[in-house]
C-alpha positions in Angstrom: 4.1 16.9 6.3 3.5 20.2 4.4 7.1 21.2 4.4 8.2 17.7 3.3 6.0 17.6 0.3 6.7 21.2 -0.6 10.4 20.3 -0.8 9.5 17.4 -3.1 7.1 19.4 -5.2 9.6 22.3 -5.6 11.9 20.0 -7.6 11.7 20.2 -11.4 9.2 17.9 -13.0 6.5 16.0 -11.2 7.4 13.9 -8.2 4.5 11.4 -8.8 4.6 11.9 -12.6 1.6 12.9 -14.8 0.2 9.5 -15.5 -3.2 9.0 -13.7 -3.9 6.1 -11.3 -5.5 3.0 -12.8 -8.4 3.7 -10.5 -9.2 6.7 -12.6 -10.1 4.5 -15.6 -12.3 2.3 -13.4 -14.2 5.4 -12.3 -14.6 6.4 -16.0 -16.1 3.0 -16.7 -18.4 2.7 -13.7 -19.7 6.3 -13.5 -19.1 8.1 -16.8 -19.8 11.8 -17.0 -22.9 11.5 -19.2 -24.4 14.1 -16.9 -22.8 16.7 -14.7 -20.9 14.9 -12.0 -19.1 16.5 -9.1 -15.8 14.9 -8.1 -13.6 15.6 -5.1 -9.9 14.6 -5.3 -8.8 14.3 -1.7 -5.1 14.9 -1.4 -4.5 15.7 -5.0 -0.7 16.1 -4.8 0.4 17.8 -8.0 -2.8 17.1 -9.8 -2.2 14.1 -12.1 -5.6 12.5 -11.2 -7.6 15.7 -10.9 -6.5 16.8 -14.4 -7.4 13.4 -15.9 -11.0 13.7 -14.5 -11.4 17.3 -15.6 -10.2 16.5 -19.1 -12.8 13.7 -19.3 -15.7 15.9 -18.4 -16.1 15.8 -14.6 -16.6 18.9 -12.5 -13.5 18.6 -10.3 -12.7 20.0 -6.9 -9.3 19.1 -5.3 -7.4 19.9 -2.2 -4.0 19.1 -0.7 -2.1 20.1 2.4 0.9 21.3 0.2 0.6 24.9 -1.2 3.2 23.9 -3.7 1.2 20.9 -4.8 -1.9 23.1 -5.3 0.2 25.6 -7.3 1.4 22.8 -9.6 -2.1 21.4 -9.9 -3.4 24.7 -11.1 -0.6 25.1 -13.5 -1.1 21.6 -14.9 -4.8 22.4 -15.3 -4.0 25.6 -17.1 -1.6 23.7 -19.4 -4.4 21.2 -20.1 -7.0 23.9 -20.7 -9.3 22.7 -18.0 -10.8 24.3 -14.9 -10.4 22.8 -11.4 -11.4 24.3 -8.0 -8.2 23.6 -6.1 -7.4 24.7 -2.6 -5.1 24.0 0.4 -6.6 21.9 3.2 -5.6 19.2 5.7 -7.5 15.8 5.3 -7.7 15.6 9.1 -9.4 19.0 9.4 -11.5 19.5 6.3 -15.0 18.1 6.3 -17.6 18.0 3.5 -20.7 20.2 3.8 -22.1 19.6 0.3 -22.6 16.4 -1.6 -20.3 15.0 -4.3 -21.0 12.2 -6.8 -17.5 10.8 -6.5 -14.9 11.0 -3.7 -11.5 10.0 -4.9 -8.2 9.5 -3.0 -5.1 7.5 -3.5 -2.0 7.4 -1.3 -3.3 9.8 1.3 -5.4 8.0 3.9 -2.4 6.9 5.8 -2.2 10.4 7.2 -5.5 9.8 9.1 -4.8 8.4 12.6 -7.0 5.5 13.8 -9.0 7.6 16.2 -10.2 9.9 13.5 -11.2 7.4 10.8 -14.8 6.6 12.0 -15.8 10.2 12.1 -14.1 11.1 8.8 -15.7 8.2 6.9 -19.1 9.0 8.4 -18.7 12.5 6.9 -17.7 11.1 3.5 -20.6 8.6 3.4 -23.1 11.3 4.4 -22.0 13.6 1.6 -21.9 11.1 -1.2 -24.8 11.5 -3.6 -27.2 8.5 -4.1 -25.6 6.2 -6.7 -22.2 7.9 -6.1 -18.8 6.3 -5.6 -16.1 6.4 -2.9 -12.9 5.4 -4.6 -10.0 5.0 -2.1 -6.7 3.3 -1.7 -4.6 3.0 1.4 -1.2 1.5 2.1 -1.3 -1.5 4.4 1.4 -2.9 6.7 3.0 -6.2 5.7 5.8 -7.8 7.8 7.6 -8.9 4.7 7.7 -5.4 3.1 10.3 -3.0 4.5 9.6 0.7 5.3 9.7 2.9 2.2 12.8 5.2 2.0 10.6 8.3 1.7 8.1 7.2 4.4 6.9 10.0 6.6 6.7 10.1 10.4 3.1 11.4 10.1 1.9 8.3 8.4 -0.2 5.7 10.4 -0.5 2.1 9.5 -3.7 0.4 8.1 -4.3 -3.3 8.1 -5.7 -5.5 5.3 -9.5 -5.3 5.1 -9.8 -2.3 7.4 -10.9 0.1 4.6 -13.6 -2.3 3.6 -15.2 -2.2 7.1 -16.4 1.4 6.5 -18.4 0.2 3.5 -19.9 -3.1 4.7 -23.4 -1.9 3.9 -22.6 -0.4 0.5 -22.3 -2.1 -2.9 -18.7 -3.0 -3.4 -17.9 -2.5 -7.1 -14.2 -3.3 -6.8 -11.9 -4.3 -3.9 -8.4 -5.8 -4.1 -5.0 -5.9 -2.4 -1.8 -5.8 -4.4 1.9 -5.3 -4.0 3.7 -3.0 -6.5 7.1 -1.6 -7.1 7.8 2.1 -6.6 10.5 4.5 -7.5 9.1 7.7 -6.0 12.3 8.3 -3.9 14.7 7.2 -6.6 15.3 4.1 -4.6 13.4 0.9 -5.6 11.0 -0.3 -3.0 7.6 -1.9 -2.6 4.2 -1.1 -1.2 1.1 -3.1 -0.3 -2.1 -1.3 -1.1 -5.8 -1.9 -0.6 -8.1 -0.4 -3.2 -11.9 -0.1 -3.0 -14.7 1.3 -5.1 -17.9 1.4 -3.1 -21.3 2.7 -4.4 -23.9 4.4 -2.3 -27.2 2.8 -3.4 -30.2 5.1 -3.3 -32.0 3.1 -0.7 -29.1 3.2 1.7 -28.4 7.0 1.6 -28.1 8.3 5.1 
């Protein structure tokens, strides 16, 4: 996976563009940085979402498996005049040891195999601050949507509603499933995605 993304990120410009995910704006509305808030961007790619959060006043930490992605994230942060703690790590190996107010990830969780998901989400839940948010999206398998032309062999399928099961006892601020068009490979294709924003209520903190 690392080599594949390094090849993509070595190309001129930004493979995923610089426009932040729509989920970023929902975070800004639901938990604005009117106090110091720690945010972790899990699988930050080239930094488009991490830079958005940093520019809006969040204290941002970000990691990705691609060294080239981290390099471009740091450069994008420098260009924007913001500071981000960015480092290389694998989502399947890295675990939290300190709390964050917001955990954010989009288009990355498909790299987590089914047998690792329970333990991973237990770690994320444990290290989410009281009142904090987990903001995740995951591609789901649909029989009527073909395989993406740039799909990776290291990706593992999710099914509709699976992501929600990890947050059955949290407050669900937002949850949907949508199908959207994509041009990431230069070839038009579609994805089905589940998005969730779950809040850790103070009385439920583990």
